[in-house]
C-alpha positions in Angstrom: -33.7 1.9 -17.0 -30.6 4.4 -17.4 -30.6 6.9 -14.4 -30.3 10.3 -15.3 -29.5 14.0 -13.4 -31.8 16.9 -13.9 -30.1 19.9 -16.3 -26.6 21.0 -15.4 -26.5 24.7 -15.2 -23.3 26.8 -15.5 -23.6 29.8 -12.9 -24.6 32.2 -15.7 -27.6 30.0 -16.3 -26.6 28.5 -19.5 -27.0 24.7 -20.2 -24.0 22.7 -19.3 -25.5 19.2 -20.2 -29.2 19.4 -21.0 -29.1 15.1 -20.9 -26.7 13.5 -18.4 -26.5 9.7 -17.4 -25.7 9.1 -13.7 -23.4 6.2 -13.2 -22.7 5.8 -9.4 -22.9 2.0 -9.1 -19.8 -0.5 -9.4 -20.8 -1.5 -13.1 -22.1 1.8 -14.4 -19.0 3.4 -13.4 -16.7 0.5 -14.9 -18.5 0.7 -18.1 -18.7 4.5 -18.4 -18.7 6.0 -21.9 -17.1 2.6 -23.1 -20.0 1.5 -25.3 -21.0 4.8 -26.5 -20.0 5.6 -30.0 -19.9 9.7 -29.3 -21.6 12.4 -27.6 -23.8 15.1 -29.0 -23.2 18.7 -27.5 -25.0 19.0 -24.2 -24.7 15.4 -23.6 -22.6 13.7 -20.8 -22.3 11.4 -18.1 -22.0 12.0 -14.4 -19.5 9.1 -12.6 -19.1 9.2 -8.8 -17.4 9.1 -6.7 -14.4 9.6 -9.1 -10.9 11.5 -8.8 -9.3 10.1 -11.9 -10.5 8.8 -15.4 -8.9 7.0 -18.2 -10.1 6.5 -21.9 -8.8 3.4 -22.8 -10.8 1.5 -25.3 -12.8 4.9 -26.3 -13.7 5.5 -29.8 -13.6 9.5 -29.0 -12.0 12.4 -27.2 -13.8 13.8 -24.2 -13.9 17.0 -21.5 -13.4 15.8 -18.1 -14.7 18.3 -15.5 -13.8 16.9 -12.1 -16.2 18.6 -9.4 -16.2 18.6 -5.7 -18.8 17.5 -3.3 -20.8 20.9 -3.9 -20.6 20.5 -7.5 -17.7 23.5 -7.6 -15.4 22.7 -10.5 -12.0 21.6 -9.5 -9.9 20.5 -12.6 -10.9 20.3 -16.2 -8.9 18.0 -18.8 -9.5 17.1 -22.5 -8.4 13.5 -22.8 -8.0 11.5 -26.3 -8.6 7.8 -26.3 -6.1 5.8 -24.4 -5.2 8.5 -21.9 -5.4 8.7 -18.1 -6.3 12.0 -16.3 -4.3 13.5 -13.3 -5.3 12.3 -10.1 -7.7 15.1 -8.4 -7.8 14.3 -4.8 -10.7 17.0 -4.0 -13.0 15.6 -6.6 -16.0 13.9 -5.8 -17.1 13.1 -9.3 -16.3 14.1 -12.9 -18.5 15.3 -15.7 -17.6 13.6 -19.2 -18.3 15.6 -22.1 -17.8 16.3 -25.9 -14.3 17.5 -26.1 -14.2 21.2 -26.3 -17.5 21.5 -24.6 -16.4 23.1 -21.2 -14.2 25.5 -23.4 -17.1 26.5 -25.5 -19.1 27.3 -22.5 -16.2 29.0 -20.7 -16.4 26.8 -17.6 -13.7 27.8 -15.3 -12.1 26.0 -12.2 -13.9 27.3 -8.9 -17.4 27.6 -10.6 -20.2 25.9 -9.2 -22.6 24.3 -11.4 -26.2 23.8 -10.5 -28.7 20.9 -11.1 -32.4 22.4 -12.4 -35.2 20.1 -13.0 -36.1 20.1 -16.6 
């Protein structure tokens, strides 16, 4: 059974991710989105602990929203396949979403994301 998080919300109460898989074990973090063909709006994965990601072997671009231990955004990157993100020392995890998703929702560095039960 795949683990998932409750709904992830922006500070303004807008759903950032309605469906979010949780990858905290070694194997889940290693595989990440590699076996995924695409992501729909509102869908993503949380990988933690994590300070850097790559998109080797991925079939689609992503937004990587890095957060600290309090779910405060420390960096946002859009990555095409076969790229490596920057190394974000303050990050404790990363939300990977469809490319452009963070921009459409106006997610900003410094904002705190919230987990809410559905």
